[in-house]
Steps between C-alpha positions, in 0.01 A plus 500: 500500500268795444658837453285805622637837398394836627493714805255391765586799726603273788796598721583163656407135422358334806463133595133486594265295277553203280671445164435182300690567169839613389546874444803718451483828698726801499461717807693759690425333843389158598461315826688173548164314542361640167821379321476166669142455384554611139814278471309208658249524227773488229526875450781757520531828690744766378556775771621815347602686802745227607639485146557866496670492850731225384595700184580811705710298747709350219549840337594665830 
């Protein structure tokens, strides 16, 4: 799996287009379709916004 690090300046990962290889992506927001496509190609999506929300809910 490739690991690309850096800030692409993108607000939300969308599901348009094609993906043909496994990638691991860390994003603030992601559409369900984008996540399905990436995982379907053997990759992984980590959505930070959901993780932070879950942490706040557990702490509160």
